[in-house]
C-alpha positions as CSV (number, residue, x, y, z in Angstrom):
1,L,14.7,10.1,-30.9
2,M,11.6,11.2,-28.9
3,K,11.2,10.4,-25.2
4,A,8.0,8.8,-24.1
5,L,7.7,10.9,-20.9
6,P,8.0,14.7,-20.6
7,E,11.0,16.1,-18.8
8,E,8.9,17.6,-15.9
9,I,8.0,14.0,-14.8
10,F,11.6,13.6,-13.7
11,K,11.8,16.8,-11.6
12,V,12.4,16.0,-7.9
13,S,9.8,17.4,-5.4
14,T,10.4,16.6,-1.8
15,A,7.0,18.0,-0.8
16,K,5.2,15.8,-3.3
17,S,7.2,12.8,-2.3
18,L,6.5,13.3,1.4
19,F,2.8,13.8,0.6
20,Y,2.6,10.4,-1.2
21,F,4.6,8.8,1.6
22,G,2.1,10.1,4.1
23,V,-0.9,8.9,2.0
24,D,0.7,5.4,1.6
25,T,1.5,5.3,5.3
26,A,-2.1,6.2,6.2
27,A,-3.4,3.6,3.8
28,C,-1.1,0.9,5.4
29,V,-2.2,1.8,8.9
30,A,-5.9,1.9,8.0
31,S,-6.0,-1.3,6.0
32,I,-3.9,-3.3,8.5
33,G,-5.9,-1.9,11.3
34,F,-9.2,-2.9,9.6
35,L,-7.7,-6.4,9.0
36,Y,-6.7,-6.7,12.6
37,A,-10.2,-5.6,13.8
38,V,-11.8,-8.3,11.6
39,V,-9.6,-11.2,12.7
40,T,-9.9,-10.3,16.4
41,S,-13.7,-10.0,16.2
42,N,-16.1,-12.5,17.8
43,I,-18.0,-12.8,14.4
44,Y,-14.8,-13.9,12.7
45,H,-14.0,-16.5,15.3
46,S,-17.6,-17.9,15.0
47,M,-17.1,-18.6,11.3
48,A,-16.0,-21.8,9.7
49,I,-12.5,-22.0,8.5
50,W,-13.5,-21.7,4.8
51,Q,-15.6,-18.6,5.7
52,Q,-12.6,-17.1,7.5
53,T,-10.4,-17.7,4.5
54,L,-12.9,-16.1,2.1
55,T,-13.2,-13.1,4.4
56,V,-9.5,-12.6,5.1
57,A,-8.0,-13.3,1.6
58,P,-9.4,-10.1,-0.1
59,L,-8.5,-8.0,3.0
60,Q,-4.9,-9.3,2.9
61,I,-4.7,-8.1,-0.7
62,F,-6.3,-4.8,0.3
63,A,-3.7,-4.4,3.1
64,G,-0.8,-5.6,0.9
65,F,-1.3,-3.1,-1.9
66,P,-0.3,0.0,0.1
67,M,2.6,-2.0,1.6
68,W,3.7,-2.7,-1.9
69,C,3.4,1.0,-2.7
70,Q,5.6,1.8,0.3
71,W,8.2,-0.7,-1.0
72,C,8.1,1.0,-4.4
73,I,8.7,4.4,-2.8
74,G,11.7,3.1,-0.9
75,H,13.1,1.2,-3.9
76,D,12.7,4.0,-6.4
77,S,14.3,6.5,-4.0
78,G,17.5,4.6,-4.5
79,H,17.6,5.4,-8.2
80,S,18.8,8.6,-9.7
81,K,18.7,10.1,-13.1
82,K,22.2,10.3,-14.6
């Protein structure tokens, strides 16, 4: 029976893991910081509610994606190959 993924995919690399953790953390900070800057701006508060909704909805998805990536890192770190 052939395996779908090569064996080297499953080799643990602390340096690579920490690198991706850092990238995801930076993406979280940047996207949430941008979202915060938008919702606290005077331009945002001068918009109608429907315009605020259309502005913030994609930014929340943009901010949520790296947070989901962080969750995946934490979740997958609890698994081990046996």
